[in-house]
C-alpha positions, -999 to +999 in steps of 0.1 A: +442-021-275+424-019-241+431+000-209+453-028-197+478-020-224+483+014-208+490-002-174+520-018-191+531+008-217+531+039-195+552+023-166+575+008-193+581+044-206+587+058-171+611+029-162+631+035-194+636+072-185+644+063-149+670+038-160+687+065-180+688+087-149+704+058-129+673+046-111+662+010-108+635+002-133+603-013-119+583-022-150+585-055-169+576-062-204+567-099-207+533-098-224+534-116-258+518-086-277+548-064-267+569-084-291+548-076-321+559-045-342+544-012-330+547+025-338+544+048-308+549+084-297+558+092-261+548+126-249+561+143-217+543+172-200+552+192-170+527+215-154+504+210-183+530+221-209+548+200-235+582+188-222+592+164-249+576+143-277+593+118-299+579+089-318+578+065-347+554+067-376+557+031-389+561-001-370+596-014-375+606-029-341+589-047-312+563-025-294+582-027-261+614-016-277+597+013-296+581+026-263+614+025-244+634+041-272+609+069-277+606+075-240+643+080-237+644+101-268+615+123-256+632+129-223+668+134-234+669+141-272+640+162-282+659+192-298+632+217-285+641+210-249+671+205-226+675+169-213+653+160-185+669+162-150+665+141-119+645+169-103+620+171-132+615+133-134+589+130-107+570+161-119+568+150-156+537+132-168+539+105-195+515+097-223+520+068-248+502+069-281+500+037-302+496+046-339+475+027-365+491+021-399+490+054-419+464+057-447+474+078-477+448+105-487+439+112-523+427+147-532+425+171-561+434+203-543+440+217-508+403+221-501+398+185-510+426+175-486+412+196-458+377+181-463+391+146-456+407+155-422+388+144-392+393+167-362+400+150-329+404+116-347+432+119-372+469+123-367+483+137-400+516+133-418+526+160-442+553+153-468+567+175-496+602+166-509+625+164-479+600+183-457+580+161-433+560+167-402+532+151-382+507+161-355+491+135-332+453+137-330+457+153-296+470+185-313+434+192-325+427+203-289+450+233-296+442+237-333+406+227-339+403+245-373+413+222-402+429+251-421+450+263-392+459+227-383+473+221-418+490+255-419+508+247-386+518+213-399+533+229-430+551+254-408+564+226-386+578+210-418+598+241-426+574+256-452+553+287-452+518+282-437+502+292-470+523+267-491+506+242-514+517+220-542+502+191-561+532+171-550+522+173-513+515+139-497+491+136-468+485+105-447+464+100-416+464+076-387+445+071-354+459+064-320+451+045-289+465+066-260+472+062-223+481+090-198+500+083-167+473+102-147+447+078-159+462+049-139 
C-alpha cells in the first residue's frame, strides 16, 4: 500500500479512540480497499515510549474494522497499561502496521531458524503448544541481534529465553506502516 493509505488509516485509528473518549470522530472510511480483509497492529507511543499495542495476525474482517477495533483495544485494553485518558489522548502518537500473510519457516534446528530471520524486515510469530507471541519488524530497532530477538520472543510467550524444541513453529511476515508524525 502507498502513503495515501496511511492518510486514511492513521486518522481512522485516532477517530476510533476519540469516539471511545466521547469526542466527535473526524475520519471517514469510504475507500473500496478498506472493505477487503486486512490484519493490522495499532501501536501507541507517548514521549517515545510504548503506550499500547494490539493487533491481528491474520486477516479475518474488513481492514477498516480491524484498524478501529485494534486502535480501541490498544488504547483501552492492552493489559500492560492503564486505559488511555482524555489528557493523554492528544499526547499519544499512533502507528498503524498492515501485515502481509504469514509465511511458515522450515528449519532443522534453532540455528537454522535464526539464519532465516531477516532483521528490520521480518515480523516473527513464535508458537509452541499454547504459547504464542509476536514481534513486529519495528522491534528489531531495540533487539537487532537475531539470538536476542528470538530469546525475547520466547520470553514474551511465557517460556525461558533458552527454550527450544523441535515442536516450535515460526512464521514471518512483513508490514507496511504509517506513523501519525509522518502526515
